[in-house]
C-alpha positions as CSV (number, residue, x, y, z in Angstrom):
1,M,0.4,10.4,-51.5
2,T,-2.1,11.7,-48.9
3,A,-4.0,8.4,-49.0
4,M,-0.8,6.4,-48.6
5,L,0.3,8.5,-45.6
6,S,-3.1,8.1,-44.0
7,K,-2.9,4.3,-44.4
8,E,0.6,4.2,-42.9
9,R,-0.6,6.4,-40.0
10,N,-3.3,3.8,-39.2
11,V,-0.7,1.1,-38.4
12,D,0.7,3.3,-35.6
13,P,-0.6,2.1,-32.2
14,V,-2.7,4.0,-29.7
15,I,-0.2,4.7,-27.0
16,I,-1.7,4.4,-23.5
17,I,0.4,5.8,-20.7
18,G,-0.4,4.0,-17.5
19,A,-1.3,0.4,-16.8
20,G,-3.9,1.0,-14.1
21,L,-7.5,-0.1,-14.6
22,S,-8.4,2.7,-17.0
23,G,-5.4,2.0,-19.2
24,L,-6.1,-1.7,-19.2
25,A,-9.8,-1.2,-20.0
26,C,-8.9,1.1,-22.8
27,A,-6.5,-1.4,-24.3
28,A,-9.0,-4.3,-23.9
29,T,-11.6,-2.3,-25.8
30,L,-9.1,-1.3,-28.6
31,K,-8.2,-5.0,-28.9
32,K,-11.8,-5.9,-29.3
33,N,-12.1,-3.3,-32.1
34,D,-8.9,-4.6,-33.8
35,I,-7.0,-1.3,-33.2
36,P,-3.3,-1.7,-32.4
37,Y,-2.2,-0.4,-29.0
38,L,0.8,-0.1,-26.7
39,I,0.7,0.5,-22.9
40,I,3.7,2.2,-21.4
41,E,4.0,1.9,-17.6
42,K,6.7,3.5,-15.5
43,S,6.5,0.9,-12.6
44,N,7.4,-2.8,-12.7
45,Q,3.8,-4.0,-12.5
46,V,0.3,-3.4,-13.7
47,G,-2.6,-2.3,-11.6
48,G,-2.0,1.4,-10.7
49,R,-3.5,1.8,-7.3
50,V,-4.8,-1.7,-7.2
51,Q,-1.8,-3.6,-5.8
52,T,-1.2,-6.6,-3.6
53,S,2.2,-7.3,-2.0
54,V,3.3,-10.7,-0.7
55,T,5.6,-10.6,2.4
56,N,8.5,-13.0,2.9
57,E,6.3,-14.9,5.4
58,G,3.5,-15.3,2.8
59,Y,0.9,-12.7,3.9
60,R,-1.0,-11.1,1.1
61,L,-1.4,-7.3,1.7
62,D,-3.6,-5.2,-0.5
63,H,-2.4,-1.6,-0.7
64,G,-5.2,0.0,1.2
65,F,-8.5,-1.7,2.2
66,Q,-9.8,-2.4,-1.3
67,V,-12.8,-4.5,-2.2
68,L,-14.8,-5.4,-5.3
69,L,-18.5,-4.8,-5.6
70,T,-19.6,-7.7,-7.8
71,S,-22.6,-5.8,-9.3
72,Y,-20.5,-3.1,-10.9
73,P,-21.9,-2.9,-14.5
74,E,-18.5,-2.5,-16.2
75,L,-17.1,-5.8,-14.8
76,K,-18.9,-7.8,-17.5
77,N,-16.9,-6.1,-20.2
78,F,-13.5,-7.0,-18.8
79,I,-13.5,-9.5,-15.9
80,D,-14.3,-13.2,-15.5
81,L,-15.4,-13.1,-11.9
82,K,-15.4,-16.9,-11.6
83,K,-11.7,-17.0,-12.4
84,L,-11.0,-14.6,-9.6
85,N,-12.2,-17.2,-7.1
86,L,-14.0,-14.4,-5.1
87,K,-14.3,-14.6,-1.4
88,L,-17.3,-12.7,0.1
89,F,-17.6,-10.4,3.0
90,N,-20.7,-10.8,5.1
91,S,-23.5,-8.3,4.2
92,G,-23.6,-5.8,7.0
93,S,-21.2,-4.6,9.6
94,L,-19.9,-4.9,13.1
95,I,-20.1,-1.5,14.9
96,F,-18.0,-0.6,17.9
97,L,-20.1,1.3,20.4
98,K,-18.2,0.7,23.6
99,K,-18.8,-2.9,22.8
100,T,-19.2,-4.6,19.4
101,R,-22.7,-4.7,17.9
102,L,-23.8,-6.5,14.8
103,L,-25.9,-4.9,12.1
104,A,-26.6,-7.7,9.5
105,N,-28.5,-7.8,6.3
106,P,-31.3,-10.2,7.3
107,L,-32.1,-11.0,3.6
108,L,-28.6,-12.4,3.0
109,H,-28.2,-13.8,6.6
110,P,-31.7,-15.3,7.3
111,S,-30.5,-16.6,10.7
112,R,-30.2,-13.0,11.8
113,F,-33.7,-12.0,10.7
114,F,-35.4,-11.9,14.1
115,T,-32.4,-10.5,15.8
116,E,-32.3,-7.6,13.3
117,L,-36.1,-7.2,13.4
118,F,-36.2,-6.6,17.2
119,S,-32.7,-5.1,17.6
120,D,-32.7,-1.8,19.4
121,L,-29.5,-0.7,17.6
122,I,-31.6,1.2,15.0
123,S,-35.2,2.4,15.1
124,F,-38.0,0.7,13.1
125,K,-38.3,3.9,11.1
126,D,-34.6,3.8,10.0
127,K,-35.1,0.1,9.0
128,L,-38.1,1.1,6.8
129,L,-36.1,4.0,5.3
130,V,-33.3,1.6,4.3
131,L,-35.9,-0.5,2.4
132,K,-37.3,2.7,0.8
133,L,-33.8,3.8,-0.2
134,V,-33.1,0.4,-1.9
135,L,-36.4,0.7,-3.9
136,L,-35.5,4.3,-4.8
137,S,-32.1,3.2,-6.1
138,W,-33.8,0.9,-8.6
139,L,-35.5,3.9,-10.3
140,P,-33.0,5.2,-12.9
141,S,-34.8,8.6,-13.1
142,S,-34.0,9.2,-9.5
143,H,-30.2,9.3,-9.9
144,K,-29.7,12.4,-12.0
145,K,-32.0,14.4,-9.8
146,L,-29.7,13.9,-6.9
147,K,-26.5,15.3,-8.5
148,Q,-27.0,18.7,-7.0
149,I,-26.9,17.6,-3.3
150,S,-24.3,15.9,-1.3
151,T,-24.7,12.5,0.3
152,I,-24.9,13.9,3.8
153,Q,-27.6,16.4,2.7
154,F,-29.5,13.5,1.1
155,L,-29.3,11.3,4.2
156,N,-30.6,14.1,6.4
157,G,-33.4,15.0,4.0
158,F,-34.4,11.4,3.5
159,G,-35.4,11.2,7.2
160,F,-32.7,9.0,8.7
161,S,-32.2,9.6,12.4
162,Q,-29.0,11.3,13.5
163,N,-28.2,8.2,15.6
164,F,-28.3,5.9,12.5
165,I,-26.4,8.4,10.4
166,N,-23.7,8.7,13.1
167,I,-23.3,5.0,14.0
168,F,-23.6,3.5,10.5
169,W,-23.9,5.8,7.5
170,R,-21.0,8.1,8.4
171,P,-18.4,5.4,9.4
172,F,-19.5,3.1,6.5
173,L,-19.4,5.7,3.8
174,K,-16.3,7.3,5.2
175,G,-14.6,4.0,4.4
176,V,-16.1,3.9,0.9
177,F,-15.5,7.6,-0.1
178,L,-12.6,8.3,2.2
179,D,-14.4,11.5,3.0
180,P,-15.6,12.1,6.6
181,N,-17.9,14.9,5.4
182,L,-19.7,12.7,2.8
183,S,-19.6,15.6,0.3
184,I,-19.8,13.5,-2.9
185,G,-23.1,13.8,-4.8
186,A,-26.0,11.8,-3.7
187,D,-26.4,10.4,-7.3
188,F,-23.2,8.3,-6.8
189,F,-24.3,7.3,-3.4
190,V,-27.7,6.0,-4.7
191,F,-25.8,4.2,-7.5
192,L,-23.8,2.4,-4.9
193,I,-26.9,1.5,-2.9
194,K,-28.3,-0.2,-6.0
195,G,-25.0,-2.0,-6.4
196,F,-25.0,-3.2,-2.8
197,S,-28.5,-4.5,-3.2
198,Q,-27.7,-6.4,-6.4
199,G,-24.3,-7.8,-5.6
200,R,-21.8,-8.6,-2.8
201,V,-18.6,-7.1,-1.5
202,A,-15.7,-9.5,-2.2
203,V,-12.0,-9.9,-2.8
204,P,-10.2,-12.3,-5.1
205,A,-8.8,-15.2,-3.1
206,L,-5.2,-14.1,-4.0
207,G,-5.7,-10.4,-3.5
208,M,-7.1,-7.4,-5.4
209,Q,-4.2,-7.2,-7.9
210,Q,-5.6,-10.4,-9.5
211,I,-8.1,-8.0,-11.2
212,P,-5.6,-6.0,-13.3
213,L,-3.4,-9.1,-13.8
214,Q,-6.4,-11.0,-15.4
215,M,-7.0,-7.9,-17.6
216,A,-3.3,-7.7,-18.6
217,N,-3.3,-11.4,-19.5
218,G,-6.3,-10.9,-21.7
219,I,-4.7,-8.1,-23.7
220,D,-1.3,-9.8,-24.0
221,F,1.7,-8.7,-21.9
222,K,3.7,-8.3,-25.0
223,N,1.8,-5.0,-25.6
224,I,2.8,-3.7,-22.2
225,R,6.1,-2.1,-21.6
226,L,6.9,-1.9,-17.9
227,N,9.7,0.1,-16.2
228,T,9.4,2.6,-19.0
229,L,9.1,6.3,-18.5
230,V,7.6,8.8,-20.9
231,Q,9.6,12.0,-21.0
232,T,7.5,14.1,-23.3
233,L,4.3,13.5,-25.4
234,A,2.3,15.0,-28.1
235,S,-0.9,14.0,-29.9
236,D,0.9,11.7,-32.4
237,H,4.1,10.6,-30.6
238,V,5.9,10.1,-27.3
239,F,9.5,10.4,-26.3
240,L,10.8,8.0,-23.7
241,D,13.5,8.8,-21.2
242,N,16.0,6.7,-23.2
243,G,15.5,9.0,-26.2
244,E,13.3,6.6,-28.2
245,K,10.5,8.1,-30.2
246,I,7.3,6.1,-30.7
247,K,4.8,7.3,-33.3
248,A,1.2,7.1,-32.2
249,R,-2.2,7.0,-33.8
250,N,-3.5,8.7,-30.6
251,V,-2.1,9.2,-27.2
252,V,-4.1,8.4,-24.1
253,V,-3.0,9.5,-20.6
254,A,-4.5,6.9,-18.3
255,F,-3.8,8.6,-15.0
256,N,-4.8,11.9,-13.6
257,P,-2.2,14.6,-14.4
258,N,-4.4,16.9,-12.4
259,P,-5.4,19.0,-15.4
260,D,-8.2,20.8,-13.4
261,G,-6.7,21.0,-10.0
262,R,-8.8,18.2,-8.5
263,D,-7.5,17.0,-5.1
264,Y,-7.5,13.5,-3.7
265,F,-8.6,11.9,-0.4
266,S,-5.9,10.0,1.5
267,V,-5.9,6.8,3.5
268,Q,-3.4,4.9,5.7
269,N,-3.6,1.1,5.9
270,F,-1.9,-0.8,8.7
271,Y,-1.5,-4.6,8.8
272,F,-1.1,-6.5,12.1
273,T,-1.2,-10.1,13.1
274,T,-2.2,-11.9,16.3
275,S,-2.7,-15.5,17.3
276,E,-5.5,-14.6,19.8
277,K,-8.9,-15.6,18.5
278,I,-10.9,-12.7,17.2
279,D,-14.5,-13.7,16.5
280,W,-15.3,-11.2,13.8
281,G,-15.7,-13.6,11.0
282,S,-16.0,-12.0,7.5
283,W,-17.6,-8.8,8.9
284,L,-16.2,-5.4,8.3
285,L,-15.9,-3.6,11.7
286,L,-16.8,0.2,11.7
287,V,-15.7,2.7,14.3
288,P,-18.0,5.7,14.4
289,Q,-16.4,9.2,14.1
290,N,-17.8,10.5,17.4
291,S,-15.5,8.2,19.3
292,D,-12.0,9.1,20.3
293,F,-10.5,6.4,18.1
294,T,-8.2,6.9,15.2
295,I,-9.2,3.7,13.4
296,S,-11.9,3.9,10.8
297,T,-12.4,0.3,9.8
298,I,-10.9,-3.2,10.6
299,A,-11.2,-6.4,8.7
300,V,-9.7,-9.8,9.5
301,M,-8.6,-10.6,6.0
302,N,-7.8,-14.3,6.4
303,H,-11.3,-14.8,7.7
304,V,-12.5,-13.6,4.3
305,S,-9.9,-15.4,2.3
306,A,-7.6,-18.0,3.9
307,D,-4.9,-17.2,1.2
308,Y,-4.3,-13.8,2.7
309,G,-2.8,-15.4,5.9
310,I,-0.2,-18.1,6.4
311,K,-2.0,-20.3,8.9
312,P,-5.5,-20.6,10.4
313,T,-4.3,-19.8,13.9
314,E,-2.9,-16.4,13.0
315,H,-5.2,-13.5,12.1
316,L,-4.3,-10.8,9.7
317,L,-5.9,-7.5,10.6
318,S,-6.3,-4.8,7.9
319,T,-6.7,-1.5,9.8
320,S,-7.6,1.7,8.0
321,V,-7.2,5.3,9.1
322,V,-8.9,7.9,6.9
323,S,-6.3,10.6,7.5
324,D,-3.0,11.9,6.2
325,K,-1.7,12.8,9.6
326,P,1.1,10.8,11.3
327,I,-0.2,7.9,13.2
328,Q,1.6,6.2,16.1
329,L,1.6,2.4,16.0
330,E,1.3,2.3,19.8
331,K,-2.0,4.2,19.6
332,L,-3.3,1.9,16.9
333,A,-2.3,-1.2,19.0
334,A,-4.0,0.2,22.1
335,E,-7.2,0.9,20.1
336,L,-7.2,-2.7,18.7
337,R,-6.9,-4.1,22.2
338,L,-9.9,-1.9,23.4
339,I,-12.0,-2.7,20.4
340,S,-11.3,-6.4,20.4
341,G,-11.6,-6.7,24.2
342,L,-8.5,-8.9,24.1
343,P,-5.0,-8.4,25.5
344,L,-3.4,-9.2,22.1
345,L,-0.1,-9.8,23.8
346,D,1.5,-11.1,20.6
347,L,0.2,-8.3,18.3
348,K,2.7,-7.8,15.6
349,F,3.0,-4.9,13.1
350,I,3.5,-6.2,9.5
351,E,3.3,-3.3,7.0
352,K,1.9,0.2,6.4
353,F,0.7,1.6,3.2
354,E,0.1,5.3,2.9
355,I,-2.0,6.2,-0.2
356,L,-1.9,9.9,-0.6
357,K,-4.0,9.8,-3.8
358,A,-6.4,7.1,-3.0
359,L,-9.7,8.5,-4.4
360,P,-10.4,11.7,-6.3
361,K,-12.6,14.4,-4.7
362,M,-15.7,14.6,-6.8
363,S,-19.1,16.2,-6.6
364,G,-20.8,13.3,-8.3
365,F,-20.8,11.5,-11.6
366,E,-19.0,13.1,-14.5
367,E,-21.0,13.0,-17.7
368,L,-18.4,12.7,-20.5
369,G,-16.2,10.0,-19.0
370,F,-12.9,11.4,-20.3
371,K,-11.2,14.6,-21.3
372,F,-9.6,15.8,-24.6
373,N,-7.0,18.5,-24.5
374,E,-4.6,19.6,-27.2
375,G,-5.1,16.4,-29.1
376,I,-4.4,14.2,-26.1
377,Y,-7.0,12.0,-24.4
378,F,-7.2,11.7,-20.6
379,C,-9.1,9.0,-18.6
380,G,-9.4,7.6,-15.1
381,D,-11.8,7.2,-12.3
382,W,-11.6,11.0,-11.7
383,A,-13.4,11.4,-15.1
384,V,-16.4,9.2,-14.1
385,S,-16.7,8.2,-10.5
386,P,-14.3,7.4,-7.6
387,S,-14.5,3.6,-8.0
388,I,-13.3,0.6,-9.9
389,N,-16.4,0.8,-12.1
390,G,-15.5,4.5,-12.9
391,A,-12.0,3.6,-13.9
392,L,-13.1,0.8,-16.2
393,K,-15.9,2.9,-17.7
394,S,-13.6,5.8,-18.5
395,G,-11.0,3.5,-20.2
396,R,-13.8,1.9,-22.3
397,L,-15.4,5.2,-23.3
398,I,-12.2,6.7,-24.5
399,A,-11.3,3.7,-26.6
400,E,-14.8,3.7,-28.2
401,A,-14.3,7.4,-29.0
402,I,-11.0,6.7,-30.6
403,S,-12.4,3.7,-32.5
């Protein structure tokens, strides 16, 4: 009888609560190992925080300024990058310092080589230190040693000038970490530097949500129940809000129920359009923190992917503010006019996305990759690193543990 019950138990699916990247990665790994699974998602679509809306006019709006680093090691396990039709950002940034200055990667933009070599924007020492940092990032042994210090401590100790830290590292990493203080461990920062040196920053042509949609198609939508709310759960079953009970081989909570009190960083994302020509191309524009501006970053999204806009003569500005404080649209509009140096007479506000739980506050990489409490598994980016790679890795690790 015991053997029969055990055999029957094995046909119960692993129930995954949440169809974000971690939940989808968990399901994909279970499918690869021939283990039945069922994803239960309370909203009407997959993706979690990786969402793209399409307006009535046809603009594609990612919820928050989100990008994909093509060198993330977990992507090869779940994503066919070619099918995403990726559109690349230029490597480097525009920096607003009373006027717009360009800091380009001369290796990927050879025409900028001599401009960068003799540029007075950063010192020759800082340029050499960037090369040294890239070389350091390729040494695996260096990463773990850096877990005990923050990113800002590392940058100061590495020898970068305060000028370079203030005009580039702080605004750039503030946009990556959503943390003005750069408090995350230097181990994660060095991991990202290696990623930036190996790959490119990109978006799918049709928006960031194409990533979870491709994953969902790969694991079969029939194994995903949308618009379904879990009322209570245990290690071997869940109760839905309609009273239905579903038996489970295991239960995976693929979102952060805040089991250890960890907080999140917030970001506000505002979209505007204008027909006035903004010559920023596919560069990300950074606004240093020591200015009086509210804006943190700006990207002209239809310059990166034409499919984000509706016509070539109208530009779609993705404007990010790393803050949870109320922002006046008039102030943002005034800042856009000052930064662009244009009157922007037809500047039009399209949409605002306020993401209160955008990225988890973390001290660095987490070692285990998931948590196990009272017979229930928990996974998410908060269990590995605050990134797409971290979310995918956590889902994969938990499925491998169950398998």
